[in-house]
C-alpha positions as a Markdown table, in Angstrom:
| # | Residue | x | y | z |
|---|---|---|---|---|
| 1 | Met | -9.6 | -13.7 | 8.3 |
| 2 | Leu | -9.4 | -11.1 | 5.6 |
| 3 | Arg | -10.9 | -8.5 | 7.8 |
| 4 | Asn | -8.1 | -9.2 | 10.4 |
| 5 | Val | -5.5 | -8.8 | 7.7 |
| 6 | Ala | -7.0 | -5.5 | 6.5 |
| 7 | Thr | -7.2 | -4.2 | 10.0 |
| 8 | Leu | -3.6 | -5.1 | 10.7 |
| 9 | Ala | -2.5 | -3.4 | 7.4 |
| 10 | Val | -4.4 | -0.2 | 8.3 |
| 11 | Val | -2.9 | -0.2 | 11.8 |
| 12 | Thr | 0.6 | -0.8 | 10.5 |
| 13 | Tyr | 0.1 | 2.1 | 8.0 |
| 14 | Leu | -1.2 | 4.4 | 10.7 |
| 15 | Cys | 1.7 | 3.7 | 13.0 |
| 16 | Ala | 4.3 | 4.1 | 10.3 |
| 17 | Ala | 2.7 | 7.3 | 9.1 |
| 18 | Gly | 2.4 | 8.6 | 12.6 |
| 19 | Trp | 6.1 | 8.0 | 13.3 |
| 20 | Phe | 7.0 | 9.6 | 10.0 |
| 21 | Phe | 5.0 | 12.8 | 10.7 |
| 22 | Ile | 6.4 | 13.0 | 14.2 |
| 23 | Leu | 10.1 | 12.6 | 13.2 |
| 24 | Ala | 10.4 | 14.0 | 9.7 |
| 25 | Pro | 9.9 | 17.7 | 10.5 |
| 26 | Trp | 12.8 | 17.6 | 12.9 |
| 27 | Ser | 15.2 | 15.7 | 10.7 |
| 28 | Ala | 17.6 | 16.8 | 8.0 |
| 29 | Phe | 15.2 | 15.3 | 5.5 |
| 30 | Trp | 12.8 | 18.2 | 6.2 |
| 31 | Ser | 15.4 | 20.9 | 5.8 |
| 32 | Thr | 17.0 | 19.5 | 2.7 |
| 33 | Arg | 14.0 | 18.0 | 0.8 |
| 34 | Val | 11.0 | 20.0 | 2.0 |
| 35 | Val | 12.1 | 23.4 | 3.0 |
| 36 | Ser | 14.9 | 24.0 | 0.5 |
| 37 | Glu | 12.8 | 22.6 | -2.4 |
| 38 | Ala | 9.8 | 24.7 | -1.6 |
| 39 | Pro | 8.9 | 27.9 | -3.5 |
| 40 | Tyr | 10.4 | 31.1 | -2.0 |
| 41 | Trp | 7.1 | 32.3 | -0.6 |
| 42 | Leu | 6.7 | 29.0 | 1.4 |
| 43 | Tyr | 10.2 | 28.8 | 2.7 |
| 44 | Ala | 9.8 | 30.8 | 6.0 |
| 45 | Trp | 6.4 | 29.1 | 6.7 |
| 46 | Leu | 7.8 | 25.6 | 6.3 |
| 47 | Ala | 10.9 | 26.4 | 8.3 |
| 48 | His | 8.9 | 27.7 | 11.3 |
| 49 | Pro | 9.0 | 25.5 | 14.4 |
| 50 | Ala | 5.2 | 26.0 | 14.9 |
| 51 | Leu | 4.5 | 24.3 | 11.6 |
| 52 | Arg | 6.9 | 21.5 | 12.5 |
| 53 | Gly | 5.1 | 21.1 | 15.8 |
| 54 | Ala | 1.8 | 21.0 | 14.0 |
| 55 | Val | 3.0 | 18.3 | 11.6 |
| 56 | Ser | 4.3 | 16.3 | 14.6 |
| 57 | Gly | 1.0 | 16.8 | 16.3 |
| 58 | Phe | -0.8 | 15.4 | 13.3 |
| 59 | Gly | 1.5 | 12.4 | 13.5 |
| 60 | Val | 0.6 | 11.9 | 17.2 |
| 61 | Leu | -3.1 | 11.8 | 16.2 |
| 62 | His | -2.4 | 8.7 | 14.1 |
| 63 | Phe | -1.9 | 6.6 | 17.2 |
| 64 | Pro | -5.3 | 6.9 | 18.8 |
| 65 | Val | -6.9 | 6.2 | 15.4 |
| 66 | Ala | -4.7 | 3.1 | 15.1 |
| 67 | Phe | -5.8 | 2.0 | 18.6 |
| 68 | Ala | -9.4 | 2.6 | 17.6 |
| 69 | Trp | -9.0 | 0.4 | 14.5 |
| 70 | Leu | -7.4 | -2.3 | 16.7 |
| 71 | Ala | -10.3 | -2.1 | 19.3 |
| 72 | Arg | -12.9 | -2.2 | 16.5 |
| 73 | Gly | -11.1 | -5.2 | 14.9 |
| 74 | Ala | -11.0 | -7.0 | 18.2 |
| 75 | Arg | -14.7 | -6.5 | 18.8 |
| 76 | His | -15.6 | -7.9 | 15.4 |
| 77 | Ser | -13.4 | -10.9 | 15.5 |
């Protein structure tokens, strides 16, 4: 029972973090809180679309990991 709850908590976290990393770089949050608050030498790097895409790609990777956790949890139940 406790293992199922822990698995569900990890999967929920991974999905929420995945959506955050996918959506945040393309939102106003990224421009106002991340890019504008960064040191000057990081500004151009953080504002570059390639970095935003990389952060979104990192978010996409959270979903297969969440699926693996679910599959592992289903096998051990």
